[in-house]
C-alpha positions in Angstrom: 32.8 61.6 -34.4 30.2 63.1 -32.2 26.8 63.4 -33.7 23.5 65.2 -32.9 20.6 62.6 -33.2 17.2 64.4 -34.3 14.4 62.9 -35.7 12.7 65.9 -37.5 14.6 68.2 -39.9 13.3 71.4 -38.6 13.9 70.5 -35.1 17.5 69.6 -36.1 18.0 73.0 -37.8 16.8 75.0 -34.8 18.6 72.9 -32.2 21.9 73.1 -34.2 21.5 76.8 -34.4 21.0 77.1 -30.7 24.1 74.9 -30.0 26.0 77.0 -32.3 25.0 80.3 -30.7 25.4 78.8 -27.2 29.1 77.5 -27.9 30.4 80.1 -30.3 33.3 82.3 -29.6 32.6 84.7 -26.7 29.2 83.6 -25.8 30.1 82.0 -22.5 33.1 82.3 -20.4 34.6 80.5 -17.3 37.6 81.6 -15.1 39.3 80.0 -12.4 41.1 82.7 -10.5 43.9 81.2 -8.5 42.8 78.3 -6.4 39.7 79.9 -4.6 37.4 81.4 -7.2 35.2 80.5 -10.2 33.7 83.2 -12.4 31.0 82.0 -14.9 29.2 84.0 -17.6 27.0 81.4 -19.3 23.5 80.5 -20.3 23.9 77.5 -17.9 26.4 78.8 -15.1 26.1 75.8 -12.9 27.0 73.4 -15.7 29.7 75.7 -16.8 31.2 75.9 -13.1 30.8 72.0 -12.5 32.7 71.4 -15.6 35.5 73.7 -14.4 35.6 71.6 -11.4 35.7 68.3 -13.4 38.9 69.6 -15.3 40.6 71.1 -12.1 40.0 67.9 -10.0 39.4 64.9 -12.3 35.9 64.1 -10.8 32.9 63.0 -12.6 30.0 65.4 -12.2 26.7 64.7 -14.2 24.4 67.7 -14.8 20.8 67.8 -15.4 18.7 71.0 -16.4 15.6 72.3 -15.0 12.8 73.0 -17.7 13.3 76.7 -18.8 9.9 78.0 -19.4 9.4 81.5 -17.9 10.1 84.4 -20.2 12.5 86.0 -17.9 14.7 82.9 -17.9 15.0 82.9 -21.6 16.9 84.7 -24.3 15.7 84.8 -28.0 18.6 84.1 -30.3 16.4 83.8 -33.4 18.4 85.1 -36.5 16.6 86.1 -39.7 13.6 84.3 -41.2 12.4 81.4 -38.9 9.0 80.4 -40.4 7.4 81.3 -37.1 9.8 79.3 -34.9 12.0 80.8 -32.4 15.5 79.9 -31.2 15.2 80.1 -27.4 18.0 79.5 -24.9 18.3 79.9 -21.1 19.3 83.4 -20.1 22.9 84.2 -20.0 24.0 84.7 -16.3 27.1 85.5 -14.4 28.0 83.5 -11.3 30.9 83.9 -9.0 31.8 81.1 -6.6 34.0 81.2 -3.7 35.6 77.9 -3.1 36.0 76.6 0.3 39.5 76.9 1.7 41.5 73.6 2.3 40.3 71.6 -0.6 42.1 68.6 -1.6 42.6 68.2 -5.2 43.3 64.2 -4.7 40.0 63.3 -3.2 36.3 64.0 -3.8 35.0 66.9 -1.8 31.3 67.6 -2.1 31.6 71.0 -0.3 33.2 72.4 -3.4 30.4 71.5 -5.7 27.8 72.4 -2.9 29.6 75.9 -2.9 28.6 76.2 -6.6 25.0 75.4 -5.9 24.8 77.7 -2.9 26.3 80.6 -5.0 23.8 80.0 -7.7 20.8 79.9 -5.3 22.1 83.4 -3.7 22.3 85.0 -7.3 19.2 83.3 -8.8 16.8 82.4 -5.9 14.1 81.1 -8.2 16.4 78.4 -9.5 17.8 75.7 -7.1 19.7 72.5 -7.6 20.5 69.6 -5.3 23.6 67.4 -5.1 23.5 63.6 -5.1 26.6 61.2 -4.9 27.1 57.7 -5.9 30.0 55.5 -6.2 30.2 56.7 -9.8 30.6 60.4 -9.1 28.4 63.4 -8.3 25.1 64.3 -9.6 23.7 68.0 -9.9 20.0 67.7 -10.4 17.3 70.5 -10.5 15.1 71.1 -7.4 13.1 74.3 -8.1 12.4 76.6 -10.8 9.9 79.1 -12.2 7.0 77.9 -13.9 5.1 79.6 -17.0 3.3 81.9 -14.5 6.6 83.0 -12.5 5.7 81.0 -9.5 8.7 79.0 -7.9 8.0 75.3 -7.4 9.5 71.9 -7.3 10.3 70.6 -10.8 10.1 67.1 -12.0 13.4 65.5 -12.2 13.6 63.3 -15.5 16.2 61.1 -14.6 14.3 60.3 -11.2 11.7 58.4 -13.5 11.4 54.8 -12.5 12.3 52.4 -15.4 12.7 48.6 -16.0 15.1 47.4 -18.4 16.7 44.2 -19.3 19.1 44.0 -22.2 21.9 41.5 -22.6 25.2 42.0 -24.7 23.8 44.9 -26.8 25.5 48.0 -28.2 25.6 50.7 -25.7 23.6 53.0 -28.1 20.7 50.6 -28.0 20.5 51.0 -24.3 20.5 54.8 -24.6 17.9 54.9 -27.3 15.6 52.5 -25.5 16.0 54.6 -22.3 15.1 57.7 -24.2 11.9 56.1 -25.7 10.9 55.0 -22.0 11.4 58.4 -20.7 9.6 60.1 -23.6 6.7 57.9 -22.8 6.3 58.6 -19.0 4.9 62.0 -18.9 8.2 63.7 -19.5 8.8 65.9 -22.5 10.4 64.4 -25.5 13.9 63.0 -24.7 16.4 62.4 -27.4 20.2 61.7 -27.8 22.2 64.9 -28.4 26.1 64.8 -28.6 27.3 61.5 -28.1 30.6 59.4 -28.8 28.8 57.4 -31.7 31.6 55.0 -32.6 32.1 54.1 -29.1 28.4 53.4 -28.2 27.9 51.4 -31.4 30.8 49.0 -30.9 30.9 48.7 -27.2 28.4 46.0 -25.8 26.9 46.3 -22.3 24.1 44.3 -20.3 21.8 46.0 -18.2 19.1 44.8 -15.8 17.3 47.4 -13.9 13.8 46.8 -12.1 11.8 49.8 -11.2 15.0 51.9 -10.6 15.8 55.4 -11.5 16.7 56.2 -15.2 20.0 57.6 -13.7 20.9 54.3 -12.7 20.7 53.0 -16.2 23.3 55.7 -17.5 25.4 54.9 -14.5 25.5 51.2 -15.3 26.2 51.8 -19.2 29.0 54.4 -18.6 30.6 52.0 -16.0 30.8 49.3 -18.4 32.3 51.4 -21.0 35.2 51.8 -18.9 36.1 55.4 -20.5 35.9 58.5 -18.5 32.6 59.9 -19.5 29.8 62.0 -17.9 26.4 63.2 -19.1 24.4 66.5 -19.6 20.8 66.3 -19.8 19.9 69.7 -21.4 16.5 71.2 -22.0 15.7 73.0 -25.3 13.0 75.6 -24.7 12.6 76.1 -28.4 9.3 74.5 -29.8 8.9 71.5 -29.5 10.2 71.6 -26.1 12.7 68.7 -25.5 15.5 67.2 -23.3 18.8 66.3 -25.2 20.9 63.5 -23.4 24.6 64.4 -24.1 27.3 61.9 -23.1 30.6 63.6 -23.1 34.1 63.6 -21.8 34.3 65.3 -18.2 35.0 69.0 -18.2 
């Protein structure tokens, strides 16, 4: 059973409230029109679009949020008495992606994913992503976003943080917990585990030796050793206290 891991009861309530509002019926919608168009209406349109590509082509496409900190990028979903705390989420946006012609479903084609990122930049110039590729899959990572003053600037990419880890024959969950601790202490906002396959991560044992490499490489190594099709979504929660939640989920 998937589980949300949070250390504070109040934080847990507001995070779960946000998740329920984001994923409830009718909140977001994604449509594949025939073979050449994706239409998305979602607080995280790029994430929703790449999830459709994962389902359509069987690819692995990881996704990392930018920090959503400017009021124009946020919706307030607070319901009822909140004790002064607000349930903030990224603003819902519509995105239409025209997929490039001649796409082969049997092979990885970065042009298709780049079309999503280009369409997002056209519709929302203040938010840009870049595309990385490894032998594990594709990685959509933030490049630019609006700061609190409204200026568009380069954003810090959490999983680009350099880490060193050496763990041998331990539960995969231990590696992810250790990674979150290291990232939280490296000048980033708090990093916590979100939705994860808890049973799998507790029972499967892995070994990781990483020396001054990117945190993303740790996740690639862990998921590769699990030998189960999985991807990750690193999602930013703008509700106080601001934090990132690392979700390990099935593709799509």
